[in-house]
C-alpha positions as CSV (number, residue, x, y, z in Angstrom):
1,X,-185.9,-153.0,153.6
2,X,-188.6,-150.3,153.7
3,X,-187.8,-146.5,154.4
4,X,-189.5,-146.8,157.8
5,X,-187.5,-150.0,158.7
6,X,-184.2,-148.2,157.7
7,X,-185.1,-145.1,159.6
8,X,-185.9,-147.2,162.7
9,X,-182.6,-149.1,162.4
10,X,-180.6,-145.9,161.9
11,X,-182.3,-144.2,164.8
12,X,-181.6,-147.1,167.1
13,X,-178.0,-147.2,166.1
14,X,-177.5,-143.4,166.7
15,X,-179.2,-143.8,170.0
16,X,-176.9,-146.6,171.0
17,X,-173.8,-144.6,170.0
18,X,-175.0,-141.7,172.2
19,X,-175.8,-144.0,175.1
20,X,-172.4,-145.7,175.0
21,X,-170.6,-142.3,175.1
22,X,-172.9,-141.1,178.0
23,X,-172.1,-144.2,180.0
24,X,-168.4,-144.2,179.1
25,X,-168.6,-147.6,177.4
26,X,-165.6,-146.6,175.3
27,X,-164.6,-150.1,174.1
28,X,-168.1,-150.8,172.9
29,X,-168.1,-147.4,171.2
30,X,-164.9,-148.2,169.4
31,X,-166.5,-151.4,168.1
32,X,-169.1,-149.3,166.3
33,X,-166.4,-148.0,164.0
34,X,-165.1,-149.2,160.6
35,X,-161.3,-149.4,160.8
36,X,-160.9,-146.8,158.2
37,X,-163.6,-144.5,159.8
38,X,-162.9,-140.9,160.6
39,X,-164.2,-138.8,163.6
40,X,-164.2,-135.2,162.7
41,X,-165.1,-131.9,164.6
42,X,-164.3,-129.1,162.1
43,X,-163.7,-125.5,163.2
44,X,-165.4,-124.1,160.1
45,X,-168.9,-125.3,159.4
46,X,-169.0,-124.9,155.7
47,X,-165.8,-127.0,155.1
48,X,-166.0,-130.4,153.4
49,X,-162.2,-130.9,152.7
50,X,-161.5,-131.8,156.3
51,X,-158.0,-133.1,155.7
52,X,-156.8,-129.6,154.5
53,X,-158.5,-127.4,157.1
54,X,-158.3,-126.8,160.8
55,X,-160.3,-129.2,163.0
56,X,-160.9,-129.6,166.7
57,X,-160.7,-133.3,166.0
58,X,-159.6,-135.4,163.0
59,X,-159.3,-138.9,164.3
60,X,-158.6,-142.1,162.4
61,X,-158.7,-145.4,164.2
62,X,-155.3,-144.9,166.0
63,X,-156.2,-141.4,167.2
64,X,-159.7,-142.6,168.4
65,X,-158.0,-145.3,170.5
66,X,-155.5,-142.8,171.9
67,X,-158.2,-140.4,172.7
68,X,-160.2,-143.1,174.5
69,X,-157.0,-144.1,176.5
70,X,-156.6,-140.4,177.6
71,X,-160.3,-140.2,178.6
72,X,-160.2,-143.5,180.4
73,X,-157.0,-143.2,182.4
74,X,-157.1,-139.5,183.4
75,X,-154.0,-138.5,181.4
76,X,-155.8,-135.5,179.9
77,X,-156.2,-132.5,182.3
78,X,-159.7,-132.0,181.1
79,X,-160.8,-135.4,182.4
80,X,-160.0,-134.6,186.0
81,X,-163.3,-134.4,187.6
82,X,-165.2,-135.1,184.5
83,X,-168.8,-135.2,185.2
84,X,-171.7,-137.0,183.6
85,X,-173.0,-136.1,180.1
86,X,-176.3,-136.5,178.4
87,X,-176.6,-136.6,174.6
88,X,-179.9,-136.0,172.8
89,X,-180.6,-136.5,169.2
90,X,-183.5,-135.2,167.1
91,X,-184.3,-134.2,163.5
92,X,-182.8,-137.4,162.2
93,X,-182.9,-137.4,158.4
94,X,-181.6,-140.0,156.0
95,X,-180.0,-138.0,153.2
96,X,-178.9,-141.0,151.0
97,X,-179.2,-144.7,151.3
98,X,-177.8,-147.6,149.2
99,X,-176.8,-151.1,150.0
100,X,-173.2,-149.9,150.7
101,X,-173.7,-146.6,152.6
102,X,-176.3,-144.6,154.4
103,X,-175.8,-140.9,155.0
104,X,-177.7,-139.4,158.0
105,X,-177.9,-135.9,159.5
106,X,-179.3,-135.0,162.8
107,X,-179.5,-132.4,165.5
108,X,-177.4,-133.3,168.5
109,X,-176.9,-131.7,171.8
110,X,-174.4,-132.7,174.4
111,X,-175.1,-131.5,177.9
112,X,-172.3,-131.6,180.5
113,X,-172.6,-131.1,184.2
114,X,-169.4,-129.7,185.8
115,X,-168.5,-127.5,188.8
116,X,-169.8,-124.5,187.0
117,X,-173.1,-125.9,186.2
118,X,-174.7,-127.5,183.1
119,X,-173.3,-126.6,179.7
120,X,-174.8,-127.4,176.4
121,X,-173.0,-128.0,173.1
122,X,-175.5,-128.1,170.3
123,X,-174.3,-129.5,166.9
124,X,-175.4,-130.6,163.5
125,X,-173.9,-134.1,163.0
126,X,-173.6,-136.1,159.9
127,X,-172.9,-139.8,159.9
128,X,-171.8,-142.0,157.0
129,X,-172.8,-145.6,158.0
130,X,-171.9,-148.8,156.4
131,X,-174.7,-151.4,156.7
132,X,-173.7,-154.8,158.2
133,X,-175.8,-157.9,158.5
134,X,-177.5,-156.8,161.7
135,X,-176.5,-153.1,162.3
136,X,-174.1,-150.5,160.9
137,X,-170.4,-149.4,161.3
138,X,-169.5,-145.7,161.3
139,X,-167.4,-144.8,158.3
140,X,-167.4,-141.0,159.2
141,X,-168.9,-138.8,161.9
142,X,-168.7,-135.1,161.5
143,X,-169.9,-133.0,164.4
144,X,-170.3,-129.4,163.5
145,X,-170.5,-127.9,167.0
146,X,-172.0,-124.4,167.4
147,X,-169.3,-122.0,168.3
148,X,-166.5,-124.5,167.4
149,X,-164.5,-121.6,166.1
150,X,-164.4,-120.3,169.7
151,X,-162.5,-121.6,172.7
152,X,-164.0,-125.0,173.8
153,X,-162.7,-125.1,177.4
154,X,-161.8,-128.4,178.9
155,X,-163.7,-130.6,176.6
156,X,-163.5,-134.0,178.3
157,X,-165.8,-136.0,176.1
158,X,-166.5,-137.0,172.5
159,X,-169.3,-135.3,170.5
C-alpha cells in the first residue's frame, strides 16, 4: 500500500471514530477497539508511563464498556441534559507504519453545546492502530487535552 493510500485509510478511520462519538453510536465505537486497547486522557502532557501517573481516564475494555453504559443510561450526573458535540480533526500525521501497527498523531477539537454556550476542548491525540484486512482496530488512544490539569467540569463525552 502506498503512503497516500495509507494516509487516506487512516484519515477515513479517524473521521469514522469521531463521527460515531458525535452521533452517540457507542456500540459501533466499541467495535473499533482491540480487546486489549487502552483509552487514556493523561493529566500531564509529557507523561508516557500512563499506568504510573494520574489520568483523567485510563480505560481498558471493561472500563470503556462501563463508561459507555453510564453515558447511555444517564447514570452519570454529567450526562443529564448532555447536548450535541462536534469533533474536528486536522494535522493528521503518520509517525510510524508497519504491517503490525500504525502510529498517528493529529490535532483534535471537541466542541460541546450546553446551557452555558459552546465550549471547545482542543487536544493533541495519538492513536496506535492495528491494521485489519479492511480497516483498523484501536490499540491505544491518548488524548492530551489542553488544560487537562485543570478542572474539566461535567465532562459528558469521550475525547
